[in-house]
N, C-alpha and C positions, 0 to 999 in steps of 0.2 A: 592532474587527476581530479575529478569532481568530488565534492563533499558527499558524504553518505548519511542518510537519515533512515532509521529503522522504524517500521510500523508492524503491528501484529495484524494478520488477516484472518477473518472468519467469514462464514456464511451463516446468517441468522434464520435461514429458511426462505427468505424472500430477497434479501439484500446482501451484497458483499460489503463488509465493514473493515476499514483499515484505520488503526488507531495506535496511539501511544499515550503517555501521560499528559501530553500537551495538545495533541491534535486528534480529530476524529472526522472521518468522512464515510459516507455510504452511498451505494448506487445499486441498481438492479443488475447491471452487467459489469464485467471487468473493464471493458472499454470506457464505459461511462465513469467508473470509479477512477480510472487514470486521469480523466479530464477534471473531475471534481477535486482530486488531490492536487493537481497542478494549479487550479484556481485558488485553493486553500493556501498553498505554499506562497503564492504571490500576494494574496490578500493579507497574510500574516507577516510578510516581510522576510520569510525564510528563503525566498528565491527572488533575486533582484535582476534587473536587466544586465545582460552580459555574463551572468553566473550560470554554472551548471551544477546540478544536484542529482545524485542517484538515490533512489528510494528502494530499500529492501523491504518487501512485504513478505514476512515470514508467516506461514500458515500455522495457526494454533492447533496442534494435533489433539489437544484435550477436548476439542469440540466434536471429534469423531468417535464412534464407539470403540471401546477398548479392544474388542476381538479383531477389528480390522487394522489396527495400528501396526501390527507386525508386517502387514502386507503393503502398508503405505507410510513408511517411516518418515517421509518428508512430503506428505500429500502433495503439496507443491509450494515452492517458494519462488518469488519472482523479483526481478530488479527492473525498475522503470527509470529511465533517464529523462530528466527535465532540463530545459534550457530557459533562461530568463527572457529569451527572445521568442519563445513559442507563443502562438496565438492563443 
């Protein structure tokens, strides 16, 4: 089973931002954010060759208006799997 890392996900109006107390990455699209996070994990040594790592990106619901939260209780959360052998 791969290791799991948790990041909080927000949209700041122009960029998707994934962060925790140790890491932060941002990009204009989710696809690009996935690439940036993968590069950051490798650069910081959190993902090494031959390893697998799952990243939970949990959306921070406090960034959406209170009135809509009842309709979007989990706006969205996503899990992205990374491999140390990915390009």
